[in-house]
MIMI-901232 format. One record per residue: y, x, z of N, C-alpha, C, O, CB in turn. Coordinates in pm, whole numbers, padded with zeros to 5 digits, always signed. Glycine has a CB too. Layout:
residues N
YXZYXZYXZYXZYXZ/...
END
This chain:
residues 277
+04910-10961+03934+04937-11002+03797+04937-10883+03702+04890-10893+03588+05070-11076+03788/+04989-10770+03748+04993-10651+03663+04852-10608+03624+04828-10567+03511+05065-10536+03734/+04758-10617+03720+04621-10578+03691+04558-10674+03590+04486-10631+03500+04538-10575+03820/+04585-10804+03604+04530-10902+03512+04586-10881+03371+04512-10890+03273+04561-11045+03560/+04715-10853+03363+04776-10830+03232+04725-10702+03168+04707-10696+03046+04928-10824+03245/+04701-10599+03251+04646-10474+03197+04506-10495+03141+04470-10439+03037+04643-10365+03307/+04427-10576+03210+04293-10606+03161+04299-10684+03030+04220-10660+02939+04214-10686+03266/+04394-10776+03019+04409-10853+02896+04443-10761+02779+04391-10778+02668+04519-10960+02912/+04529-10662+02804+04563-10566+02698+04441-10483+02658+04422-10453+02541+04678-10474+02744/+04360-10446+02757+04239-10368+02729+04141-10450+02644+04081-10397+02551+04171-10324+02861/+04126-10577+02676+04037-10664+02599+04090-10685+02458+04014-10689+02362+04019-10798+02670/+04222-10700+02446+04282-10718+02314+04258-10596+02226+04230-10610+02107+04432-10746+02327/+04270-10477+02285+04246-10355+02209+04100-10347+02164+04072-10305+02051+04282-10232+02294/+04009-10387+02252+03866-10387+02216+03838-10487+02105+03757-10462+02017+03779-10418+02339/+03907-10603+02110+03887-10704+02006+03931-10653+01870+03865-10677+01769+03964-10831+02042/+04044-10582+01867+04091-10524+01741+03992-10421+01689+03963-10415+01570+04230-10460+01760/+03939-10339+01782+03842-10237+01744+03719-10299+01680+03661-10243+01587+03802-10154+01866/+03678-10417+01731+03559-10483+01678+03595-10591+01575+03510-10673+01538+03479-10545+01792/+03721-10590+01529+03768-10679+01422+03760-10826+01459+03738-10911+01373+03689-10655+01296/+03779-10856+01588+03786-10996+01633+03933-11036+01635+03991-11057+01742+03718-11016+01775/+03993-11046+01518+04138-11061+01509+04185-11199+01554+04304-11216+01581+04184-11037+01366/+04096-11297+01563+04137-11431+01602+04145-11447+01753+04182-11554+01802+04042-11533+01545/+04109-11344+01828+04106-11353+01974+04244-11330+02035+04322-11248+01986+04007-11251+02031/+04273-11403+02141+04395-11382+02218+04356-11376+02365+04281-11461+02413+04501-11495+02191/+04407-11278+02437+04372-11259+02577+04498-11270+02662+04600-11209+02632+04302-11123+02600/+04489-11348+02768+04601-11367+02860+04552-11340+03001+04452-11398+03043+04662-11511+02848/+04619-11254+03073+04580-11222+03210+04644-11317+03310+04765-11337+03309+04618-11079+03244/+04561-11375+03397+04609-11465+03501+04556-11415+03635+04435-11404+03651+04564-11614+03475/+04642-11385+03732+04593-11334+03860+04518-11442+03938+04556-11560+03935+04710-11280+03944/+04413-11401+04008+04333-11494+04088+04297-11427+04219+04232-11322+04220+04206-11539+04012/+04338-11487+04329+04306-11436+04463+04207-11533+04527+04247-11635+04585+04435-11419+04552/+04079-11501+04517+03974-11592+04562+03968-11607+04713+03907-11702+04762+03841-11545+04511/+04029-11516+04786+04025-11523+04932+04123-11624+04989+04128-11645+05110+04053-11386+04991/+04202-11688+04903+04299-11788+04947+04280-11915+04865+04300-11912+04743+04444-11735+04933/+04244-12024+04928+04224-12149+04856+04354-12198+04793+04354-12255+04685+04167-12256+04949/+04464-12175+04860+04594-12215+04806+04623-12144+04675+04672-12205+04579+04706-12186+04908/+04593-12014+04670+04620-11937+04549+04518-11968+04439+04550-11960+04320+04619-11788+04580/+04396-12003+04478+04298-12048+04377+04348-12176+04311+04341-12190+04189+04158-12072+04443/+04399-12268+04390+04450-12394+04336+04569-12369+04243+04582-12434+04139+04491-12489+04449/+04654-12275+04280+04769-12241+04196+04724-12184+04062+04777-12220+03957+04860-12140+04267/+04625-12095+04067+04573-12036+03943+04507-12141+03855+04525-12139+03733+04472-11925+03975/+04433-12233+03915+04369-12340+03836+04474-12424+03765+04455-12461+03649+04282-12429+03927/+04585-12454+03833+04693-12530+03769+04753-12450+03654+04784-12505+03548+04802-12567+03871/+04771-12319+03675+04828-12234+03571+04737-12230+03448+04784-12239+03334+04852-12092+03624/+04607-12215+03471+04512-12215+03360+04516-12349+03287+04512-12353+03164+04368-12186+03409/+04525-12458+03362+04532-12590+03301+04654-12607+03213+04646-12665+03105+04532-12696+03408/+04768-12555+03258+04890-12565+03179+04881-12479+03053+04922-12521+02945+05011-12523+03263/+04828-12358+03068+04820-12266+02955+04725-12316+02846+04744-12286+02728+04775-12129+03003/+04624-12391+02886+04521-12434+02790+04527-12584+02764+04428-12644+02722+04383-12397+02841/+04642-12645+02788+04654-12790+02777+04611-12842+02640+04550-12948+02631+04798-12833+02805/+04643-12769+02536+04611-12813+02400+04481-12754+02348+04448-12769+02230+04725-12775+02306/+04407-12688+02434+04284-12622+02392+04163-12683+02463+04178-12746+02568+04291-12471+02421/+04045-12663+02407+03922-12704+02473+03876-12591+02565+03867-12476+02522+03811-12740+02368/+03848-12624+02690+03796-12525+02784+03644-12529+02776+03582-12625+02822+03846-12554+02930/+03584-12427+02718+03442-12431+02684+03353-12353+02779+03233-12380+02787+03423-12380+02547/+03407-12257+02852+03320-12175+02939+03400-12121+03056+03517-12085+03043+03257-12059+02860/+03335-12116+03170+03390-12056+03291+03283-11965+03350+03177-12012+03391+03437-12165+03395/+03310-11835+03353+03215-11738+03410+03268-11696+03545+03375-11635+03555+03196-11614+03316/+03194-11728+03651+03234-11696+03788+03176-11559+03822+03066-11548+03876+03186-11806+03890/+03252-11456+03788+03203-11319+03790+03260-11237+03906+03194-11144+03954+03237-11252+03661/+03380-11269+03951+03446-11185+04051+03369-11187+04184+03298-11282+04214+03591-11233+04074/+03384-11081+04261+03316-11078+04390+03344-10950+04466+03399-10854+04412+03169-11093+04371/+03306-10950+04593+03316-10832+04677+03179-10806+04739+03093-10895+04741+03425-10849+04788/+03159-10685+04789+03029-10650+04848+03046-10542+04953+03130-10453+04940+02931-10605+04740/+02963-10550+05057+02948-10443+05156+03081-10407+05223+03111-10290+05244+02888-10319+05090/+03160-10509+05255+03291-10486+05317+03281-10498+05470+03197-10573+05521+03395-10586+05263/+03365-10424+05541+03373-10445+05686+03411-10591+05715+03473-10658+05633+03476-10349+05750/+03373-10636+05833+03397-10777+05866+03547-10809+05862+03630-10737+05917+03340-10809+06005/+03577-10919+05795+03715-10967+05787+03711-11116+05758+03610-11169+05711+03798-10891+05678/+03821-11183+05788+03832-11326+05758+03937-11349+05648+04034-11273+05636+03870-11406+05886/+03915-11452+05572+04007-11485+05464+04133-11552+05519+04144-11575+05639+03938-11576+05361/+04226-11582+05429+04348-11651+05469+04318-11786+05531+04398-11838+05609+04441-11667+05349/+04204-11845+05496+04166-11976+05549+04071-11966+05668+04026-12069+05720+04101-12057+05439/+04040-11843+05712+03962-11824+05833+03813-11812+05815+03738-11829+05912+03988-11934+05923/+03766-11783+05693+03622-11774+05668+03580-11629+05646+03659-11546+05600+03584-11860+05547/+03454-11599+05679+03401-11465+05653+03425-11429+05507+03403-11512+05419+03248-11457+05688/+03471-11306+05481+03529-11273+05352+03431-11280+05235+03468-11326+05127+03587-11136+05359/+03306-11237+05253+03210-11245+05143+03186-11391+05104+03180-11423+04985+03076-11177+05183/+03173-11478+05202+03156-11620+05173+03281-11676+05106+03271-11753+05010+03126-11698+05303/+03398-11639+05156+03524-11693+05103+03544-11657+04956+03582-11742+04876+03641-11642+05185/+03518-11531+04922+03544-11483+04786+03431-11520+04691+03456-11572+04583+03564-11332+04786/+03308-11493+04731+03195-11507+04639+03146-11650+04623+03084-11684+04522+03081-11422+04686/+03173-11735+04721+03122-11872+04716+03234-11976+04717+03249-12053+04622+03028-11897+04835/+03313-11977+04823+03409-12087+04843+03521-12087+04739+03554-12192+04684+03469-12078+04981/+03580-11970+04712+03686-11964+04613+03638-12008+04476+03710-12077+04403+03742-11825+04605/+03517-11967+04440+03460-12008+04312+03431-12157+04310+03445-12222+04206+03333-11929+04283/+03390-12212+04423+03365-12356+04429+03492-12433+04395+03489-12525+04313+03313-12397+04569/+03602-12396+04456+03727-12468+04430+03772-12451+04286+03815-12547+04222+03836-12421+04526/+03763-12329+04234+03804-12305+04096+03720-12389+04000+03774-12452+03909+03791-12155+04061/+03589-12391+04020+03500-12468+03933+03529-12618+03942+03531-12688+03841+03355-12441+03969/+03551-12665+04063+03577-12809+04080+03709-12850+04016+03718-12958+03958+03579-12845+04229/+03811-12766+04026+03941-12801+03970+03941-12795+03817+04015-12869+03753+04048-12708+04025/+03860-12709+03761+03854-12697+03615+03742-12783+03554+03732-12793+03431+03834-12552+03576/+03660-12844+03637+03547-12923+03588+03588-13035+03492+03520-13053+03391+03472-12982+03705/+03695-13110+03518+03731-13217+03423+03759-13164+03283+03723-13229+03184+03852-13292+03474/+03823-13047+03274+03851-12989+03143+03722-12945+03074+03708-12960+02953+03947-12870+03157/+03629-12891+03151+03501-12848+03094+03419-12967+03048+03353-12961+02944+03422-12766+03196/+03421-13075+03124+03347-13195+03084+03405-13258+02958+03332-13317+02878+03348-13297+03198/+03535-13244+02940+03602-13306+02825+03575-13231+02694+03594-13287+02586+03751-13313+02849/+03530-13106+02704+03504-13027+02582+03383-13084+02508+03293-13141+02570+03480-12878+02618/+03383-13068+02376+03271-13112+02293+03228-12997+02202+03306-12955+02117+03311-13237+02207/+03106-12942+02218+03009-12980+02322+03060-12945+02461+03154-12866+02476+02874-12909+02297/+02998-13005+02562+03049-12989+02698+03053-12842+02738+02973-12760+02692+02964-13068+02797/+03150-12812+02825+03168-12674+02869+03055-12628+02961+02975-12708+03010+03300-12660+02941/+03051-12498+02982+02945-12437+03064+03006-12354+03176+03112-12293+03160+02852-12350+02977/+02937-12354+03289+02974-12266+03400+02857-12172+03426+02743-12216+03445+03010-12349+03529/+02885-12044+03428+02784-11942+03456+02828-11864+03579+02935-11804+03580+02762-11847+03333/+02745-11865+03683+02775-11795+03808+02689-11670+03820+02569-11674+03792+02751-11887+03930/+02749-11560+03860+02675-11434+03872+02621-11417+04013+02697-11410+04110+02764-11315+03834/+02489-11409+04022+02422-11386+04150+02354-11250+04141+02404-11160+04075+02319-11500+04183/+02240-11236+04207+02166-11111+04204+02039-11122+04285+02031-11198+04381+02252-10997+04256/+01939-11045+04245+01810-11053+04312+01816-11018+04460+01723-11048+04536+01712-10963+04244/+01923-10954+04501+01935-10914+04641+01940-11035+04734+01924-11020+04855+02060-10828+04661/+01963-11155+04678+01965-11276+04760+01835-11296+04835+01833-11360+04941+01994-11397+04673/+01724-11242+04781+01593-11268+04841+01575-11202+04977+01475-11226+05044+01484-11221+04747/+01671-11120+05019+01664-11055+05150+01710-11147+05263+01706-11109+05380+01747-10929+05151/+01754-11268+05229+01802-11360+05331+01752-11500+05300+01694-11524+05194+01956-11357+05340/+01776-11592+05391+01734-11730+05368+01844-11829+05403+01819-11949+05412+01609-11762+05449/+01967-11780+05424+02075-11870+05461+02209-11828+05405+02229-11711+05370+02084-11881+05610/+02300-11923+05397+02439-11897+05360+02524-12003+05426+02501-12123+05407+02459-11896+05203/+02623-11960+05503+02707-12055+05574+02847-11997+05590+02869-11877+05573+02647-12091+05711/+02941-12083+05624+03080-12041+05636+03111-11973+05769+03218-11914+05785+03170-12160+05620/+03019-11980+05864+03047-11929+05999+02975-11798+06031+02970-11758+06147+03011-12032+06101/+02918-11731+05931+02847-11606+05956+02944-11499+06005+03058-11492+05958+02775-11558+05828/+02898-11417+06100+02984-11310+06151+02897-11189+06185+02776-11201+06206+03064-11356+06276/+02960-11073+06190+02892-10950+06228+02994-10855+06288+03114-10875+06274+02820-10884+06105/+02944-10752+06355+03032-10662+06430+03133-10596+06336+03100-10559+06223+02950-10556+06504/+03254-10581+06386+03359-10517+06307+03337-10366+06300+03253-10311+06370+03498-10548+06367/+03414-10301+06214+03403-10156+06200+03292-10120+06103+03257-10199+06016+03379-10091+06335/+03238-10002+06119+03134-09952+06030+03002-10022+06065+02937-09988+06163+03119-09796+06040/+02964-10118+05985+02846-10199+06012+02776-10231+05880+02782-10344+05833+02884-10330+06088/+02710-10131+05819+02649-10154+05687+02543-10263+05688+02526-10333+05588+02588-10027+05637/+02471-10279+05800+02368-10383+05806+02430-10522+05798+02383-10608+05724+02285-10370+05935/+02537-10543+05875+02605-10672+05872+02670-10701+05738+02664-10813+05689+02709-10678+05981/+02731-10598+05679+02797-10616+05549+02695-10648+05441+02721-10732+05354+02877-10490+05512/+02580-10582+05445+02474-10610+05348+02425-10753+05364+02405-10824+05265+02358-10511+05363/+02405-10796+05488+02358-10933+05513+02458-11035+05461+02419-11136+05402+02334-10955+05663/+02587-11009+05481+02691-11102+05435+02689-11113+05283+02704-11222+05228+02830-11056+05482/+02671-10999+05216+02667-11001+05070+02542-11075+05020+02552-11158+04929+02668-10857+05014/+02427-11047+05078+02304-11115+05039+02317-11266+05057+02276-11344+04971+02186-11063+05121/+02373-11307+05169+02391-11450+05196+02481-11514+05091+02455-11626+05045+02450-11471+05338/+02587-11444+05053+02678-11501+04954+02610-11514+04817+02637-11609+04744+02803-11414+04942/+02522-11421+04782+02452-11429+04654+02351-11544+04653+02330-11607+04549+02381-11296+04623/+02289-11572+04767+02204-11690+04777+02290-11816+04766+02250-11914+04703+02124-11690+04909/+02407-11812+04828+02500-11924+04818+02541-11953+04675+02556-12069+04637+02621-11899+04901/+02559-11849+04596+02594-11867+04454+02483-11942+04381+02512-12031+04300+02619-11730+04387/+02358-11908+04409+02246-11978+04346+02241-12125+04387+02225-12213+04303+02114-11910+04382/+02256-12150+04515+02255-12288+04563+02371-12366+04502+02354-12482+04462+02264-12292+04717/+02486-12303+04495+02604-12372+04444+02586-12408+04297+02619-12520+04256+02728-12284+04461/+02533-12316+04217+02511-12345+04074+02414-12461+04057+02433-12548+03972+02457-12220+04001/+02311-12462+04139+02211-12570+04132+02275-12706+04162+02251-12803+04090+02097-12543+04231/+02355-12711+04267+02418-12837+04306+02530-12877+04211+02551-12996+04185+02472-12828+04447/+02602-12779+04159+02708-12809+04063+02650-12876+03940+02708-12971+03886+02784-12681+04023/+02535-12827+03895+02468-12888+03780+02427-13032+03811+02434-13119+03725+02345-12805+03739/+02383-13055+03934+02333-13188+03972+02445-13289+03994+02430-13407+03963+02250-13178+04097/+02557-13242+04050+02661-13335+04094+02779-13349+03997+02844-13454+03994+02712-13292+04226/+02807-13246+03920+02933-13244+03846+02917-13279+03698+03015-13270+03623+02995-13108+03857/+02798-13320+03654+02775-13355+03513+02820-13244+03421+02887-13268+03320+02848-13485+03478/+02782-13122+03456+02818-13004+03379+02694-12920+03350+02592-12932+03418+02923-12920+03454/+02705-12837+03248+02604-12734+03229+02641-12617+03320+02740-12548+03298+02596-12688+03077/+02560-12595+03423+02588-12490+03520+02460-12415+03551+02356-12477+03575+02651-12549+03650/+02467-12284+03552+02350-12203+03585+02396-12074+03651+02516-12045+03656+02266-12172+03458/+02301-11997+03703+02329-11868+03765+02250-11761+03693+02148-11789+03630+02296-11870+03917/+02297-11636+03702+02230-11527+03632+02240-11398+03713+02341-11371+03778+02290-11507+03492/+02133-11320+03707+02136-11184+03758+02164-11093+03640+02080-11081+03551+01999-11145+03830/+02282-11026+03635+02320-10947+03518+02261-10808+03515+02273-10738+03415+02468-10937+03512/+02195-10767+03625+02150-10630+03639+02242-10555+03735+02341-10610+03782+02145-10559+03502/+02209-10432+03762+02293-10347+03848+02394-10278+03757+02358-10193+03675+02207-10240+03930/+02519-10316+03771+02623-10273+03678+02713-10169+03746+02752-10185+03862+02706-10395+03627/+02746-10065+03673+02825-09955+03728+02973-09986+03737+03053-09928+03664+02806-09833+03646/+03009-10077+03827+03149-10112+03851+03186-10071+03993+03105-10011+04064+03174-10264+03828/+03307-10105+04034+03350-10072+04169+03269-10148+04274+03265-10107+04390+03497-10103+04186/+03205-10257+04234+03120-10330+04327+03003-10242+04371+02970-10237+04489+03069-10460+04264/+02939-10174+04274+02828-10084+04306+02875-09968+04393+02799-09917+04475+02763-10032+04178/+02999-09926+04375+03051-09815+04453+03059-09847+04602+03073-09758+04685+03189-09775+04402/+03050-09977+04635+03049-10013+04775+02913-09998+04841+02903-10009+04963+03095-10152+04790/+02809-09972+04762+02675-09953+04816+02667-09823+04896+02743-09730+04873+02572-09952+04703/+02573-09817+04992+02547-09689+05058+02512-09583+04955+02448-09614+04854+02433-09703+05161/+02551-09458+04977+02535-09351+04880+02388-09333+04840+02359-09306+04724+02590-09221+04935/+02297-09346+04936+02155-09327+04903+02108-09433+04804+02027-09403+04716+02070-09333+05031/+02157-09556+04817+02117-09662+04725+02173-09637+04586+02104-09659+04486+02164-09798+04777/+02299-09591+04579+02359-09562+04449+02281-09452+04377+02254-09462+04258+02506-09520+04467/+02245-09347+04452+02170-09237+04392+02032-09282+04345+01984-09236+04242+02156-09122+04492/+01969-09373+04420+01836-09421+04383+01839-09496+04251+01761-09467+04161+01779-09510+04494/+01930-09595+04240+01933-09675+04118+01978-09591+03999+01935-09616+03886+02025-09797+04135/+02064-09491+04023+02108-09404+03914+01992-09316+03866+01974-09297+03746+02226-09316+03960/+01914-09264+03961+01800-09179+03927+01695-09256+03847+01633-09201+03757+01737-09122+04054/+01677-09381+03880+01578-09463+03812+01630-09517+03678+01557-09584+03604+01536-09579+03901/+01756-09488+03648+01814-09535+03522+01838-09684+03521+01830-09748+03415+01725-09499+03408/+01867-09743+03638+01882-09887+03648+02025-09936+03637+02049-10056+03633+01824-09934+03775/+02121-09844+03634+02261-09885+03632+02307-09911+03488+02295-09824+03402+02349-09777+03697/+02360-10031+03464+02410-10067+03333+02559-10037+03322+02630-10032+03422+02384-10216+03305/+02605-10016+03201+02749-10005+03179+02809-10145+03192+02736-10243+03181+02780-09943+03038/+02940-10156+03214+03002-10289+03220+02975-10373+03095+02954-10494+03105+03151-10276+03241/+02976-10310+02978+02949-10384+02854+02806-10437+02853+02783-10552+02816+02973-10295+02732/+02711-10354+02893+02572-10399+02900+02556-10509+03004+02483-10606+02982+02480-10281+02934/+02624-10493+03116+02613-10591+03223+02674-10726+03188+02638-10828+03247+02676-10538+03346/+02767-10727+03093+02833-10853+03055+02747-10936+02961+02773-11055+02941+02967-10824+02989/+02643-10874+02903+02566-10945+02799+02505-11075+02850+02519-11178+02784+02457-10855+02746/+02439-11072+02963+02364-11190+03009+02456-11309+03032+02427-11420+02985+02288-11158+03137/+02566-11289+03102+02657-11399+03130+02722-11450+03002+02736-11571+02984+02764-11356+03229/+02761-11359+02913+02824-11400+02788+02727-11479+02700+02766-11576+02636+02876-11278+02712/+02601-11436+02697+02501-11505+02616+02480-11648+02665+02463-11740+02585+02369-11429+02617/+02479-11667+02797+02460-11800+02852+02584-11887+02833+02573-12008+02811+02426-11791+03000/+02702-11825+02842+02826-11902+02830+02857-11940+02687+02913-12047+02663+02940-11823+02888/+02824-11854+02591+02868-11874+02453+02756-11884+02351+02783-11901+02232+02959-11764+02415/+02632-11873+02394+02520-11877+02300+02505-12012+02231+02559-12112+02277+02393-11843+02373/+02431-12014+02121+02411-12137+02045+02335-12242+02124+02364-12362+02113+02338-12107+01916/+02238-12199+02204+02157-12293+02282+02213-12308+02423+02239-12208+02491+02010-12247+02288/+02231-12431+02467+02283-12455+02602+02177-12414+02704+02060-12449+02689+02323-12603+02621/+02217-12342+02809+02119-12301+02911+02064-12423+02985+02123-12531+02983+02184-12204+03011/+01951-12403+03049+01893-12508+03133+01980-12522+03257+01992-12430+03337+01746-12475+03172/+02039-12638+03272+02135-12657+03381+02066-12651+03517+01960-12711+03537+02207-12790+03365/+02127-12578+03609+02072-12561+03742+01974-12448+03755+01925-12421+03865+02008-12686+03785/+01943-12379+03645+01841-12274+03646+01900-12139+03684+02022-12119+03685+01774-12264+03509/+01810-12046+03717+01844-11907+03746+01789-11820+03634+01670-11827+03602+01789-11862+03886/+01875-11739+03575+01834-11651+03466+01839-11506+03513+01917-11470+03601+01924-11672+03343/+01756-11425+03451+01748-11282+03487+01763-11199+03360+01701-11229+03258+01613-11249+03561/+01844-11094+03367+01873-11015+03247+01747-10954+03185+01745-10926+03065+01971-10904+03282/+01644-10932+03264+01524-10869+03212+01425-10966+03150+01335-10924+03077+01456-10794+03322/+01440-11095+03177+01339-11191+03132+01396-11307+03050+01321-11395+03009+01266-11246+03249/+01527-11310+03026+01589-11428+02967+01595-11428+02815+01627-11530+02755+01726-11444+03021/+01565-11315+02751+01577-11311+02605+01482-11412+02541+01368-11425+02584+01547-11169+02552/+01529-11483+02438+01446-11589+02375+01321-11531+02308+01317-11414+02270+01528-11666+02270/+01220-11615+02296+01094-11572+02234+01110-11550+02084+01033-11474+02024+00985-11676+02260/+01208-11615+02024+01231-11597+01881+01380-11604+01853+01456-11659+01934+01154-11704+01798/+01422-11551+01743+01564-11546+01708+01623-11686+01702+01571-11775+01635+01584-11475+01573/+01733-11704+01774+01799-11833+01777+01742-11931+01878+01794-12041+01893+01794-11894+01643/+01635-11892+01946+01574-11980+02045+01651-11982+02176+01742-11901+02195+01431-11938+02071/+01616-12073+02268+01687-12082+02395+01654-11964+02487+01545-11908+02482+01652-12214+02465/+01752-11929+02570+01728-11829+02672+01625-11881+02772+01619-12001+02798+01860-11791+02744/+01545-11791+02827+01435-11832+02914+01474-11817+03061+01507-11707+03104+01309-11748+02885/+01472-11925+03139+01506-11916+03281+01400-11839+03359+01285-11830+03318+01523-12055+03340/+01443-11785+03471+01355-11708+03557+01272-11804+03643+01327-11896+03703+01436-11610+03646/+01143-11783+03648+01056-11869+03729+01053-11819+03873+01023-11702+03899+00913-11874+03669/+01084-11909+03965+01090-11873+04107+00961-11911+04177+00902-12014+04146+01210-11941+04174/+00915-11829+04273+00799-11866+04354+00826-11993+04434+00942-12028+04459+00761-11752+04449/+00722-12060+04473+00737-12187+04543+00814-12173+04673+00887-12265+04712+00602-12248+04571/+00799-12060+04742+00864-12042+04871+00994-11965+04861+01047-11919+04962+00770-11972+04966/+01047-11950+04741+01171-11874+04723+01288-11949+04787+01300-12070+04768+01198-11851+04573/+01374-11880+04863+01487-11949+04928+01582-12014+04829+01649-12111+04865+01563-11851+05014/+01590-11963+04706+01680-12023+04607+01639-12165+04573+01722-12243+04524+01682-11939+04482/+01514-12201+04597+01466-12335+04565+01481-12435+04678+01432-12548+04666+01324-12327+04527/+01547-12399+04787+01565-12488+04902+01670-12594+04869+01790-12570+04885+01606-12408+05029/+01626-12711+04823+01717-12816+04780+01801-12871+04895+01918-12905+04875+01640-12928+04715/+01744-12881+05014+01816-12934+05130+01931-12841+05168+02043-12886+05192+01720-12954+05250/+01901-12712+05174+02004-12614+05209+02113-12608+05102+02231-12594+05134+01943-12476+05228/+02074-12618+04975+02171-12616+04866+02267-12734+04876+02388-12719+04858+02100-12617+04731/+02211-12851+04904+02294-12971+04917+02390-12959+05034+02506-12998+05024+02206-13094+04933/+02340-12905+05146+02424-12890+05265+02538-12791+05240+02650-12814+05284+02340-12844+05384/+02509-12681+05170+02614-12582+05141+02721-12643+05050+02840-12624+05074+02553-12457+05075/+02679-12714+04949+02776-12775+04858+02865-12874+04933+02987-12877+04913+02703-12847+04741/+02804-12955+05020+02882-13051+05097+02982-12981+05188+03094-13027+05205+02788-13140+05181/+02941-12869+05246+03031-12792+05331+03148-12737+05250+03262-12740+05296+02956-12677+05400/+03121-12687+05132+03229-12637+05045+03325-12749+05008+03446-12729+05003+03170-12573+04917/+03270-12868+04983+03356-12982+04952+03448-13013+05070+03567-13040+05051+03271-13105+04918/+03394-13011+05190+03476-13037+05309+03587-12933+05324+03701-12968+05354+03388-13039+05436/+03553-12807+05305+03652-12700+05323+03760-12702+05215+03871-12652+05237+03582-12566+05323/+03728-12757+05100+03824-12763+04989+03888-12901+04973+03961-12924+04877+03755-12725+04859/+03861-12993+05066+03901-13132+05049+04051-13148+05028+04094-13226+04943+03858-13213+05171/+04131-13074+05103+04277-13087+05093+04325-13052+04952+04405-13125+04894+04347-12994+05197/+04276-12944+04897+04320-12900+04765+04265-12990+04656+04333-13014+04556+04277-12756+04740/+04144-13041+04672+04088-13134+04574+04167-13264+04573+04189-13323+04467+03940-13161+04604/+04208-13310+04691+04288-13432+04699+04424-13412+04635+04474-13500+04565+04304-13476+04846/+04485-13297+04659+04614-13268+04597+04603-13270+04444+04691-13322+04376+04667-13133+04644/+04495-13213+04392+04475-13210+04248+04462-13352+04192+04515-13381+04085+04350-13127+04213/+04391-13439+04263+04377-13579+04220+04513-13648+04217+04542-13725+04125+04281-13655+04314/+04597-13620+04316+04729-13682+04322+04817-13637+04205+04893-13716+04150+04797-13649+04456/+04805-13510+04169+04883-13458+04057+04839-13524+03927+04922-13560+03844+04869-13305+04047/+04708-13538+03908+04656-13603+03788+04703-13749+03781+04743-13798+03676+04501-13597+03784/+04697-13817+03896+04740-13959+03899+04888-13970+03865+04929-14060+03792+04712-14022+04038/+04969-13877+03918+05113-13882+03891+05142-13854+03744+05230-13917+03685+05188-13780+03979/+05069-13761+03684+05087-13730+03542+05047-13850+03456+05113-13880+03356+05005-13606+03502/+04939-13917+03495+04893-14035+03419+04995-14148+03427+05018-14218+03328+04756-14083+03471/+05056-14166+03544+05155-14272+03562+05282-14244+03483+05348-14337+03435+05189-14288+03710/+05315-14116+03468+05438-14080+03396+05418-14080+03245+05516-14082+03170+05486-13942+03441/+05294-14077+03199+05266-14069+03055+05296-14201+02984+05279-14211+02863+05120-14030+03031/
END
């Protein structure tokens, strides 16, 4: 919570600097590796914004290149944090996003590195200890899972949902890369500042034109052809793994099964609140 509150203060200071005096920032802790804590955070956000319209949800948090570990719920950690935790958060906040006028948007952050794999599942494992190959594979799989999830969320949840590659951003996530890779992208001038890296997701979440739901956007190709025009989705090759509709549907169904207990609890709370009203 202290870290979330510190970030809120940092954002508030930046807002004042840019004369966005109407902005208010509140830090809420979120532990994506625990479905129980994700559900708690979703309830807290719902209470805090009860009188407000929830217009955008950017699923930005993530981990990369970590030694093998399992989450509190027993899932490989990259899958748990980058895919499953976000699935539950999005599903629990979806009713509030649907109720907004115009309807709310969900933007999920993926990355081109997904193309190094063709699968994403909850049971992936790799050798413990120093295993950069396994950790890279786990991260790639989770980024493909993010694309599949955004596609299915758009299809099933009656929401505007899309995924975006923000670029290679100089955050602690990049610091988890092998040193040779970090030096390569830095030498080529490919590393964006956090502010630069936030542009693509913010433009899709808050821009005047609603993104194409279920699409994948890329920071290098998404700028509109004319001022005020819609952002341009990234065109995928026919054999691209991100376009595997069967696999996307199966992953979404698996996430639903793994989150079923918490989704049912949320329904019971809503029903009880409706009965008491």
